[in-house]
Wavefront OBJ file of the C-alpha trace (Angstrom):
o trace
v -5.566 -232.277 90.175
v -4.457 -228.734 89.759
v -5.312 -226.643 86.737
v -2.273 -228.049 84.871
v -3.648 -231.564 85.281
v -1.088 -232.637 87.865
v -2.048 -234.413 91.049
v -0.394 -232.693 93.995
v -0.905 -235.386 96.603
v -3.885 -236.910 98.356
v -6.967 -234.810 98.766
v -8.849 -235.261 102.003
v -12.203 -233.769 102.723
v -12.653 -232.072 106.067
v -16.274 -231.468 106.817
v -15.554 -230.309 110.338
v -13.681 -227.178 111.242
v -12.239 -225.501 114.257
v -12.555 -221.767 113.681
v -10.046 -219.743 115.691
v -10.613 -216.051 116.365
v -7.541 -214.041 115.363
v -8.798 -210.573 116.276
v -6.157 -208.249 117.688
v -7.040 -204.761 118.787
v -4.323 -202.172 119.237
v -5.914 -200.679 122.352
v -5.264 -202.616 125.573
v -8.563 -201.182 126.847
v -10.512 -203.238 124.291
v -10.331 -207.005 124.767
v -9.477 -209.268 121.855
v -8.634 -212.930 121.420
v -5.069 -212.271 120.268
v -4.579 -209.817 123.100
v -5.658 -212.551 125.531
v -3.064 -215.046 124.296
v -4.993 -216.530 121.390
v -4.949 -215.643 117.728
v -2.441 -217.041 115.253
v -0.241 -218.625 117.919
v -3.241 -220.519 119.316
v -4.320 -221.598 115.823
v -0.847 -222.995 115.137
v -0.768 -224.883 118.460
v -4.173 -226.396 117.777
v -3.192 -227.365 114.226
v -0.144 -229.173 115.578
v -2.139 -230.983 118.278
v -4.955 -231.971 115.905
v -2.507 -233.266 113.279
v -0.581 -235.249 115.910
v -3.804 -236.984 116.909
v -4.875 -237.672 113.326
v -8.251 -235.964 113.652
v -9.899 -234.955 110.391
v -10.636 -231.374 111.414
v -9.531 -228.296 109.516
v -8.292 -225.323 111.542
v -9.487 -222.036 110.064
v -8.865 -218.483 111.132
v -11.522 -215.780 111.374
v -10.985 -212.113 112.251
v -13.682 -211.937 114.952
v -16.188 -214.375 116.421
v -17.918 -211.725 118.534
v -16.938 -212.962 121.991
v -14.104 -210.506 122.621
v -14.744 -210.333 126.365
v -14.435 -214.139 126.635
v -11.337 -214.683 124.501
v -9.472 -216.571 123.354
v -12.378 -218.210 121.548
v -12.826 -221.022 119.020
v -15.953 -222.353 117.297
v -16.638 -225.976 116.419
v -18.302 -226.039 113.025
v -20.745 -227.061 111.726
v -23.238 -227.243 114.520
v -20.846 -227.207 117.443
v -20.542 -224.629 120.133
v -18.031 -222.027 121.153
v -15.156 -222.750 123.499
v -14.301 -219.584 125.413
v -11.598 -218.342 127.763
v -9.039 -220.821 126.466
v -5.738 -221.065 128.310
v -3.184 -221.465 125.480
v -0.737 -223.062 127.949
v -3.229 -225.764 128.987
v -5.188 -227.125 126.040
v -6.202 -230.460 127.604
v -9.853 -229.528 128.167
v -10.159 -227.894 124.753
v -8.631 -230.933 123.043
v -11.105 -233.215 124.844
v -13.989 -231.134 123.487
v -12.491 -231.165 119.986
v -12.026 -234.930 120.153
v -15.653 -235.455 121.201
v -16.775 -233.176 118.365
v -14.576 -235.036 115.865
v -16.248 -238.320 116.790
v -19.799 -237.059 116.346
v -21.541 -238.378 113.282
v -22.652 -235.826 110.741
l 1 2 3 4 5 6 7 8 9 10 11 12 13 14 15 16 17 18 19 20 21 22 23 24 25 26 27 28 29 30 31 32 33 34 35 36 37 38 39 40 41 42 43 44 45 46 47 48 49 50 51 52 53 54 55 56 57 58 59 60 61 62 63 64 65 66 67 68 69 70 71 72 73 74 75 76 77 78 79 80 81 82 83 84 85 86 87 88 89 90 91 92 93 94 95 96 97 98 99 100 101 102 103 104 105 106
């Protein structure tokens, strides 16, 4: 329910997250995830793919995950690892890792 006491649809709890780095540096001499083809566009693609598969994983954005040289980068949370050097045009391998993570028991 919202603060007015109205229910605005079903509430689902997502304990697992996919954190997408959205860092974009203006200088082409400094690597960044957005500059490498990731960022917001990658987050949106992953949201679409995750929703289409019905996985209960929330996609979050974060301004920097600290792996600028290896971008685009995402983090499986909690307790999962980083997925680095993602090719936004070929997400098959990334989606396999996300699926395996989604099926892990907490």
